[in-house]
Backbone atoms as SQL, in Angstrom:
CREATE TABLE atoms (id INTEGER PRIMARY KEY, chain TEXT, resi INTEGER, resn TEXT, atom TEXT, x REAL, y REAL, z REAL);
INSERT INTO atoms VALUES
  (1, 'A', 1, 'MET', 'N', 46.876, 115.297, 103.764),
  (2, 'A', 1, 'MET', 'CA', 45.882, 114.617, 105.025),
  (3, 'A', 1, 'MET', 'C', 46.712, 113.674, 106.128),
  (4, 'A', 2, 'ASN', 'N', 47.432, 112.880, 105.432),
  (5, 'A', 2, 'ASN', 'CA', 48.240, 111.887, 106.093),
  (6, 'A', 2, 'ASN', 'C', 49.456, 112.337, 106.962),
  (7, 'A', 3, 'ASP', 'N', 49.798, 113.676, 106.623),
  (8, 'A', 3, 'ASP', 'CA', 51.056, 114.423, 107.482),
  (9, 'A', 3, 'ASP', 'C', 50.314, 115.032, 108.707),
  (10, 'A', 4, 'LEU', 'N', 48.672, 115.323, 108.459),
  (11, 'A', 4, 'LEU', 'CA', 48.110, 115.986, 109.633),
  (12, 'A', 4, 'LEU', 'C', 47.816, 115.037, 110.583),
  (13, 'A', 5, 'PHE', 'N', 47.617, 113.977, 110.163),
  (14, 'A', 5, 'PHE', 'CA', 46.739, 112.898, 111.224),
  (15, 'A', 5, 'PHE', 'C', 47.705, 112.803, 112.517),
  (16, 'A', 6, 'PRO', 'N', 48.984, 112.279, 112.449),
  (17, 'A', 6, 'PRO', 'CA', 49.708, 112.256, 113.601),
  (18, 'A', 6, 'PRO', 'C', 49.779, 113.849, 114.346),
  (19, 'A', 7, 'ASP', 'N', 49.349, 114.745, 113.866),
  (20, 'A', 7, 'ASP', 'CA', 49.381, 116.056, 114.571),
  (21, 'A', 7, 'ASP', 'C', 48.231, 116.025, 115.447),
  (22, 'A', 8, 'ILE', 'N', 47.076, 115.612, 114.837),
  (23, 'A', 8, 'ILE', 'CA', 45.732, 115.653, 115.602),
  (24, 'A', 8, 'ILE', 'C', 46.085, 114.750, 117.015),
  (25, 'A', 9, 'PHE', 'N', 46.619, 113.873, 116.797),
  (26, 'A', 9, 'PHE', 'CA', 46.727, 112.876, 118.180),
  (27, 'A', 9, 'PHE', 'C', 47.574, 113.489, 118.899),
  (28, 'A', 10, 'GLY', 'N', 48.808, 114.375, 118.418),
  (29, 'A', 10, 'GLY', 'CA', 49.443, 114.997, 119.210),
  (30, 'A', 10, 'GLY', 'C', 49.011, 115.979, 120.091),
  (31, 'A', 11, 'PHE', 'N', 48.000, 116.990, 119.142),
  (32, 'A', 11, 'PHE', 'CA', 47.367, 118.040, 119.825),
  (33, 'A', 11, 'PHE', 'C', 46.441, 117.507, 120.964),
  (34, 'A', 12, 'LEU', 'N', 45.836, 116.314, 120.666),
  (35, 'A', 12, 'LEU', 'CA', 44.511, 115.867, 121.542),
  (36, 'A', 12, 'LEU', 'C', 45.482, 115.507, 122.769),
  (37, 'A', 13, 'ALA', 'N', 46.521, 114.770, 122.598),
  (38, 'A', 13, 'ALA', 'CA', 47.354, 114.241, 123.997),
  (39, 'A', 13, 'ALA', 'C', 47.799, 115.421, 124.617),
  (40, 'A', 14, 'ALA', 'N', 48.297, 116.355, 124.136),
  (41, 'A', 14, 'ALA', 'CA', 48.623, 117.794, 124.679),
  (42, 'A', 14, 'ALA', 'C', 47.487, 118.337, 125.398),
  (43, 'A', 15, 'LEU', 'N', 46.549, 118.431, 124.904),
  (44, 'A', 15, 'LEU', 'CA', 45.183, 118.829, 125.573),
  (45, 'A', 15, 'LEU', 'C', 44.858, 118.028, 126.829),
  (46, 'A', 16, 'LEU', 'N', 44.774, 116.898, 126.738),
  (47, 'A', 16, 'LEU', 'CA', 44.258, 116.028, 127.657),
  (48, 'A', 16, 'LEU', 'C', 45.177, 115.860, 128.752),
  (49, 'A', 17, 'THR', 'N', 46.495, 115.789, 128.723),
  (50, 'A', 17, 'THR', 'CA', 47.553, 115.651, 129.369),
  (51, 'A', 17, 'THR', 'C', 47.734, 116.935, 130.327),
  (52, 'A', 18, 'SER', 'N', 47.560, 118.233, 129.610),
  (53, 'A', 18, 'SER', 'CA', 47.646, 119.363, 130.112),
  (54, 'A', 18, 'SER', 'C', 46.704, 119.751, 131.047),
  (55, 'A', 19, 'ILE', 'N', 45.270, 119.605, 130.823),
  (56, 'A', 19, 'ILE', 'CA', 44.253, 119.943, 131.378),
  (57, 'A', 19, 'ILE', 'C', 44.080, 119.149, 132.702),
  (58, 'A', 20, 'ALA', 'N', 44.600, 117.969, 132.707),
  (59, 'A', 20, 'ALA', 'CA', 44.527, 117.005, 133.856),
  (60, 'A', 20, 'ALA', 'C', 44.836, 117.666, 135.158),
  (61, 'A', 21, 'PHE', 'N', 45.832, 118.556, 134.879),
  (62, 'A', 21, 'PHE', 'CA', 46.037, 119.347, 136.243),
  (63, 'A', 21, 'PHE', 'C', 45.241, 120.437, 136.792),
  (64, 'A', 22, 'LEU', 'N', 44.372, 120.666, 135.848),
  (65, 'A', 22, 'LEU', 'CA', 43.439, 121.843, 135.989),
  (66, 'A', 22, 'LEU', 'C', 42.370, 121.350, 137.308),
  (67, 'A', 23, 'PRO', 'N', 41.922, 120.353, 137.453),
  (68, 'A', 23, 'PRO', 'CA', 41.052, 120.046, 138.580),
  (69, 'A', 23, 'PRO', 'C', 41.869, 120.030, 139.998),
  (70, 'A', 24, 'GLN', 'N', 43.106, 119.665, 139.809),
  (71, 'A', 24, 'GLN', 'CA', 44.008, 119.929, 141.204),
  (72, 'A', 24, 'GLN', 'C', 44.228, 121.275, 141.489),
  (73, 'A', 25, 'VAL', 'N', 44.386, 122.321, 140.509),
  (74, 'A', 25, 'VAL', 'CA', 44.609, 123.668, 140.811),
  (75, 'A', 25, 'VAL', 'C', 43.332, 123.993, 141.317),
  (76, 'A', 26, 'ILE', 'N', 42.100, 123.904, 140.790),
  (77, 'A', 26, 'ILE', 'CA', 41.000, 124.218, 141.215),
  (78, 'A', 26, 'ILE', 'C', 40.466, 124.027, 142.965),
  (79, 'A', 27, 'LYS', 'N', 40.890, 122.653, 143.080),
  (80, 'A', 27, 'LYS', 'CA', 40.828, 122.150, 144.233),
  (81, 'A', 27, 'LYS', 'C', 41.578, 122.755, 145.427),
  (82, 'A', 28, 'ILE', 'N', 42.994, 122.934, 144.943),
  (83, 'A', 28, 'ILE', 'CA', 43.691, 123.572, 145.736),
  (84, 'A', 28, 'ILE', 'C', 43.288, 125.080, 146.394),
  (85, 'A', 29, 'TRP', 'N', 42.908, 125.734, 145.145),
  (86, 'A', 29, 'TRP', 'CA', 42.378, 127.166, 145.021),
  (87, 'A', 29, 'TRP', 'C', 41.267, 127.344, 146.148),
  (88, 'A', 30, 'LYS', 'N', 40.253, 126.510, 145.791),
  (89, 'A', 30, 'LYS', 'CA', 39.143, 126.368, 146.670),
  (90, 'A', 30, 'LYS', 'C', 39.075, 125.903, 148.320),
  (91, 'A', 31, 'THR', 'N', 39.971, 124.923, 148.549),
  (92, 'A', 31, 'THR', 'CA', 40.163, 124.540, 149.892),
  (93, 'A', 31, 'THR', 'C', 41.122, 125.115, 150.522),
  (94, 'A', 32, 'LYS', 'N', 42.010, 125.987, 149.879),
  (95, 'A', 32, 'LYS', 'CA', 43.342, 126.604, 150.461),
  (96, 'A', 32, 'LYS', 'C', 44.089, 125.834, 151.130),
  (97, 'A', 33, 'ASN', 'N', 44.357, 124.433, 150.411),
  (98, 'A', 33, 'ASN', 'CA', 44.839, 123.371, 151.262),
  (99, 'A', 33, 'ASN', 'C', 45.972, 122.721, 150.157),
  (100, 'A', 34, 'ALA', 'N', 47.222, 122.621, 150.310),
  (101, 'A', 34, 'ALA', 'CA', 47.804, 121.798, 149.524),
  (102, 'A', 34, 'ALA', 'C', 48.850, 120.904, 150.184),
  (103, 'A', 35, 'GLU', 'N', 48.409, 120.548, 151.404),
  (104, 'A', 35, 'GLU', 'CA', 49.088, 119.856, 152.415),
  (105, 'A', 35, 'GLU', 'C', 49.758, 118.489, 151.638),
  (106, 'A', 36, 'ASP', 'N', 48.796, 117.765, 151.010),
  (107, 'A', 36, 'ASP', 'CA', 49.179, 116.587, 150.457),
  (108, 'A', 36, 'ASP', 'C', 49.975, 116.363, 149.262),
  (109, 'A', 37, 'ILE', 'N', 50.250, 117.756, 148.886),
  (110, 'A', 37, 'ILE', 'CA', 51.118, 117.760, 147.505),
  (111, 'A', 37, 'ILE', 'C', 52.557, 117.664, 147.761),
  (112, 'A', 38, 'SER', 'N', 53.369, 116.940, 147.420),
  (113, 'A', 38, 'SER', 'CA', 54.857, 116.984, 147.820),
  (114, 'A', 38, 'SER', 'C', 55.633, 118.009, 146.860),
  (115, 'A', 39, 'ILE', 'N', 56.273, 118.975, 147.644),
  (116, 'A', 39, 'ILE', 'CA', 57.013, 119.833, 146.981),
  (117, 'A', 39, 'ILE', 'C', 58.254, 119.210, 145.992),
  (118, 'A', 40, 'THR', 'N', 58.787, 118.172, 146.734),
  (119, 'A', 40, 'THR', 'CA', 59.854, 117.571, 146.032),
  (120, 'A', 40, 'THR', 'C', 59.432, 117.047, 144.629),
  (121, 'A', 41, 'MET', 'N', 58.018, 116.401, 144.378),
  (122, 'A', 41, 'MET', 'CA', 57.837, 115.832, 143.344),
  (123, 'A', 41, 'MET', 'C', 57.337, 117.088, 142.301),
  (124, 'A', 42, 'LEU', 'N', 56.694, 118.062, 142.742),
  (125, 'A', 42, 'LEU', 'CA', 56.448, 119.303, 141.779),
  (126, 'A', 42, 'LEU', 'C', 58.047, 119.848, 141.284),
  (127, 'A', 43, 'VAL', 'N', 58.860, 119.940, 142.165),
  (128, 'A', 43, 'VAL', 'CA', 60.111, 120.669, 141.584),
  (129, 'A', 43, 'VAL', 'C', 60.595, 119.627, 140.443),
  (130, 'A', 44, 'ILE', 'N', 60.774, 118.344, 140.886),
  (131, 'A', 44, 'ILE', 'CA', 61.240, 117.356, 139.854),
  (132, 'A', 44, 'ILE', 'C', 60.473, 117.223, 138.704),
  (133, 'A', 45, 'PHE', 'N', 59.116, 117.471, 138.552),
  (134, 'A', 45, 'PHE', 'CA', 58.172, 117.320, 137.722),
  (135, 'A', 45, 'PHE', 'C', 58.343, 118.602, 136.753),
  (136, 'A', 46, 'ILE', 'N', 58.783, 119.747, 137.464),
  (137, 'A', 46, 'ILE', 'CA', 58.595, 120.944, 136.669),
  (138, 'A', 46, 'ILE', 'C', 60.460, 121.033, 135.789),
  (139, 'A', 47, 'SER', 'N', 61.045, 120.695, 136.610),
  (140, 'A', 47, 'SER', 'CA', 62.121, 120.486, 136.102),
  (141, 'A', 47, 'SER', 'C', 62.426, 119.668, 134.747),
  (142, 'A', 48, 'GLY', 'N', 61.505, 118.556, 134.844),
  (143, 'A', 48, 'GLY', 'CA', 61.229, 117.500, 133.652),
  (144, 'A', 48, 'GLY', 'C', 60.685, 118.269, 132.633),
  (145, 'A', 49, 'LEU', 'N', 59.553, 119.061, 132.837),
  (146, 'A', 49, 'LEU', 'CA', 58.564, 119.884, 131.786),
  (147, 'A', 49, 'LEU', 'C', 59.678, 120.916, 131.195),
  (148, 'A', 50, 'LEU', 'N', 60.683, 121.453, 131.920),
  (149, 'A', 50, 'LEU', 'CA', 61.468, 122.423, 131.390),
  (150, 'A', 50, 'LEU', 'C', 62.247, 121.791, 130.054),
  (151, 'A', 51, 'PHE', 'N', 62.940, 120.537, 130.478),
  (152, 'A', 51, 'PHE', 'CA', 63.772, 119.767, 129.452),
  (153, 'A', 51, 'PHE', 'C', 62.882, 119.494, 128.436),
  (154, 'A', 52, 'TRP', 'N', 61.667, 119.003, 128.532),
  (155, 'A', 52, 'TRP', 'CA', 60.787, 118.815, 127.540),
  (156, 'A', 52, 'TRP', 'C', 60.444, 120.076, 126.526),
  (157, 'A', 53, 'ILE', 'N', 60.417, 121.201, 127.122),
  (158, 'A', 53, 'ILE', 'CA', 60.304, 122.461, 126.581),
  (159, 'A', 53, 'ILE', 'C', 61.436, 122.756, 125.645),
  (160, 'A', 54, 'ILE', 'N', 62.493, 122.613, 126.024),
  (161, 'A', 54, 'ILE', 'CA', 63.744, 122.714, 125.422),
  (162, 'A', 54, 'ILE', 'C', 63.928, 121.776, 124.097),
  (163, 'A', 55, 'TYR', 'N', 63.585, 120.353, 124.587),
  (164, 'A', 55, 'TYR', 'CA', 63.270, 119.419, 123.317),
  (165, 'A', 55, 'TYR', 'C', 62.478, 119.795, 122.209),
  (166, 'A', 56, 'ALA', 'N', 61.249, 120.070, 122.831),
  (167, 'A', 56, 'ALA', 'CA', 60.301, 120.645, 121.639),
  (168, 'A', 56, 'ALA', 'C', 60.619, 121.887, 120.864),
  (169, 'A', 57, 'ILE', 'N', 61.267, 122.648, 121.541),
  (170, 'A', 57, 'ILE', 'CA', 61.753, 123.963, 120.734),
  (171, 'A', 57, 'ILE', 'C', 62.899, 123.503, 119.497),
  (172, 'A', 58, 'LYS', 'N', 63.807, 122.424, 120.188),
  (173, 'A', 58, 'LYS', 'CA', 64.902, 122.164, 119.309),
  (174, 'A', 58, 'LYS', 'C', 64.341, 121.175, 118.186),
  (175, 'A', 59, 'LYS', 'N', 63.230, 120.436, 118.491),
  (176, 'A', 59, 'LYS', 'CA', 62.764, 119.505, 117.472),
  (177, 'A', 59, 'LYS', 'C', 61.384, 120.147, 116.599),
  (178, 'A', 60, 'ASN', 'N', 61.230, 121.309, 116.970),
  (179, 'A', 60, 'ASN', 'CA', 60.268, 122.396, 116.471),
  (180, 'A', 60, 'ASN', 'C', 58.843, 121.287, 116.266),
  (181, 'A', 61, 'ASP', 'N', 58.420, 120.751, 117.645),
  (182, 'A', 61, 'ASP', 'CA', 57.384, 120.156, 117.796),
  (183, 'A', 61, 'ASP', 'C', 56.155, 120.770, 118.592),
  (184, 'A', 62, 'LEU', 'N', 55.323, 121.507, 117.919),
  (185, 'A', 62, 'LEU', 'CA', 54.398, 122.429, 118.429),
  (186, 'A', 62, 'LEU', 'C', 53.506, 121.684, 119.463),
  (187, 'A', 63, 'PRO', 'N', 52.916, 120.325, 119.345),
  (188, 'A', 63, 'PRO', 'CA', 51.967, 119.791, 120.170),
  (189, 'A', 63, 'PRO', 'C', 52.735, 119.312, 121.383),
  (190, 'A', 64, 'VAL', 'N', 53.924, 119.137, 121.415),
  (191, 'A', 64, 'VAL', 'CA', 54.829, 118.584, 122.754),
  (192, 'A', 64, 'VAL', 'C', 55.304, 119.922, 123.303),
  (193, 'A', 65, 'LEU', 'N', 55.408, 121.148, 122.708),
  (194, 'A', 65, 'LEU', 'CA', 55.804, 122.616, 123.183),
  (195, 'A', 65, 'LEU', 'C', 54.697, 122.976, 124.034),
  (196, 'A', 66, 'LEU', 'N', 53.255, 122.921, 123.400),
  (197, 'A', 66, 'LEU', 'CA', 52.200, 123.454, 123.941),
  (198, 'A', 66, 'LEU', 'C', 51.753, 122.625, 125.218),
  (199, 'A', 67, 'ALA', 'N', 51.873, 121.311, 125.034),
  (200, 'A', 67, 'ALA', 'CA', 51.487, 120.505, 125.974),
  (201, 'A', 67, 'ALA', 'C', 52.418, 120.886, 127.468),
  (202, 'A', 68, 'ASN', 'N', 53.843, 121.046, 127.137),
  (203, 'A', 68, 'ASN', 'CA', 54.657, 121.130, 128.392),
  (204, 'A', 68, 'ASN', 'C', 54.564, 122.323, 128.977),
  (205, 'A', 69, 'LEU', 'N', 54.148, 123.459, 127.859),
  (206, 'A', 69, 'LEU', 'CA', 54.129, 124.942, 128.378),
  (207, 'A', 69, 'LEU', 'C', 52.868, 125.035, 129.382),
  (208, 'A', 70, 'THR', 'N', 51.762, 124.584, 128.744),
  (209, 'A', 70, 'THR', 'CA', 50.628, 124.604, 129.548),
  (210, 'A', 70, 'THR', 'C', 50.623, 124.105, 131.178),
  (211, 'A', 71, 'THR', 'N', 51.349, 122.472, 131.048),
  (212, 'A', 71, 'THR', 'CA', 51.550, 121.950, 132.425),
  (213, 'A', 71, 'THR', 'C', 52.486, 122.450, 133.042),
  (214, 'A', 72, 'LEU', 'N', 53.256, 123.243, 132.415),
  (215, 'A', 72, 'LEU', 'CA', 54.494, 124.051, 133.301),
  (216, 'A', 72, 'LEU', 'C', 53.527, 125.074, 134.151),
  (217, 'A', 73, 'VAL', 'N', 52.648, 125.819, 133.467),
  (218, 'A', 73, 'VAL', 'CA', 52.068, 126.699, 133.882),
  (219, 'A', 73, 'VAL', 'C', 51.287, 126.187, 135.280),
  (220, 'A', 74, 'LEU', 'N', 50.534, 125.426, 134.812),
  (221, 'A', 74, 'LEU', 'CA', 49.512, 124.705, 136.064),
  (222, 'A', 74, 'LEU', 'C', 50.219, 124.221, 137.022),
  (223, 'A', 75, 'ASN', 'N', 51.339, 123.657, 136.895),
  (224, 'A', 75, 'ASN', 'CA', 52.103, 122.997, 137.960),
  (225, 'A', 75, 'ASN', 'C', 52.779, 124.112, 138.684),
  (226, 'A', 76, 'SER', 'N', 53.231, 125.022, 138.320),
  (227, 'A', 76, 'SER', 'CA', 53.868, 126.133, 138.706),
  (228, 'A', 76, 'SER', 'C', 53.083, 126.949, 139.670),
  (229, 'A', 77, 'ILE', 'N', 51.551, 127.114, 139.277),
  (230, 'A', 77, 'ILE', 'CA', 50.512, 127.526, 140.036),
  (231, 'A', 77, 'ILE', 'C', 50.362, 126.828, 141.499),
  (232, 'A', 78, 'ILE', 'N', 50.461, 125.408, 141.029),
  (233, 'A', 78, 'ILE', 'CA', 50.255, 124.557, 142.128),
  (234, 'A', 78, 'ILE', 'C', 51.341, 124.694, 143.148),
  (235, 'A', 79, 'LEU', 'N', 52.422, 124.764, 142.526),
  (236, 'A', 79, 'LEU', 'CA', 53.756, 124.962, 143.520),
  (237, 'A', 79, 'LEU', 'C', 53.537, 126.321, 144.245),
  (238, 'A', 80, 'GLY', 'N', 53.237, 127.260, 143.577),
  (239, 'A', 80, 'GLY', 'CA', 52.896, 128.485, 144.211),
  (240, 'A', 80, 'GLY', 'C', 51.841, 128.511, 145.432),
  (241, 'A', 81, 'LEU', 'N', 50.897, 127.944, 145.065),
  (242, 'A', 81, 'LEU', 'CA', 49.804, 127.881, 146.101),
  (243, 'A', 81, 'LEU', 'C', 50.110, 127.041, 147.185),
  (244, 'A', 82, 'LYS', 'N', 50.879, 125.871, 146.827),
  (245, 'A', 82, 'LYS', 'CA', 51.525, 125.157, 147.923),
  (246, 'A', 82, 'LYS', 'C', 52.500, 126.008, 148.831),
  (247, 'A', 83, 'LEU', 'N', 53.305, 126.549, 148.295),
  (248, 'A', 83, 'LEU', 'CA', 54.215, 127.587, 149.274),
  (249, 'A', 83, 'LEU', 'C', 53.156, 128.447, 150.121),
  (250, 'A', 84, 'VAL', 'N', 52.428, 129.274, 149.204),
  (251, 'A', 84, 'VAL', 'CA', 51.681, 130.294, 149.893),
  (252, 'A', 84, 'VAL', 'C', 50.803, 129.744, 151.099),
  (253, 'A', 85, 'TYR', 'N', 50.177, 128.680, 150.989),
  (254, 'A', 85, 'TYR', 'CA', 49.442, 127.806, 151.959),
  (255, 'A', 85, 'TYR', 'C', 50.055, 127.286, 153.025),
  (256, 'A', 86, 'LYS', 'N', 51.319, 126.961, 152.512),
  (257, 'A', 86, 'LYS', 'CA', 52.283, 126.624, 153.722),
  (258, 'A', 86, 'LYS', 'C', 52.612, 127.602, 154.631),
  (259, 'A', 87, 'VAL', 'N', 53.090, 128.692, 154.236),
  (260, 'A', 87, 'VAL', 'CA', 53.544, 129.840, 154.874),
  (261, 'A', 87, 'VAL', 'C', 52.157, 130.368, 155.719),
  (262, 'A', 88, 'LYS', 'N', 51.107, 130.479, 155.414),
  (263, 'A', 88, 'LYS', 'CA', 49.951, 130.812, 155.793),
  (264, 'A', 88, 'LYS', 'C', 49.632, 130.044, 156.805),
  (265, 'A', 89, 'SER', 'N', 49.830, 128.692, 156.983),
  (266, 'A', 89, 'SER', 'CA', 49.435, 127.687, 158.016),
  (267, 'A', 89, 'SER', 'C', 50.310, 128.110, 158.957),
  (268, 'A', 90, 'LYS', 'N', 51.380, 128.323, 159.049),
  (269, 'A', 90, 'LYS', 'CA', 52.390, 128.511, 159.991),
  (270, 'A', 90, 'LYS', 'C', 52.127, 129.999, 160.758),
  (271, 'A', 91, 'ILE', 'N', 51.369, 130.650, 160.123),
  (272, 'A', 91, 'ILE', 'CA', 51.140, 132.087, 160.824),
  (273, 'A', 91, 'ILE', 'C', 50.002, 132.051, 161.889);
């Protein structure tokens, strides 16, 4: 039981930090506007997530891996929407 206790906190942290980006994805999707989102920030953040994923794989740390994979997907969606809506606004 004591070995499981830290993992519970790890999985809760993973869940909360990952889904924190979901409202932003939904807002961008609904408004079709990502003008206020910085591409530079997203690229730097996604790069950091990739390093966290490598770290988690090497350390065999499932909560860190799942959190960062989920966050990577959500932020990649945000970046993709940012780029799509940027192109559409110039047309």
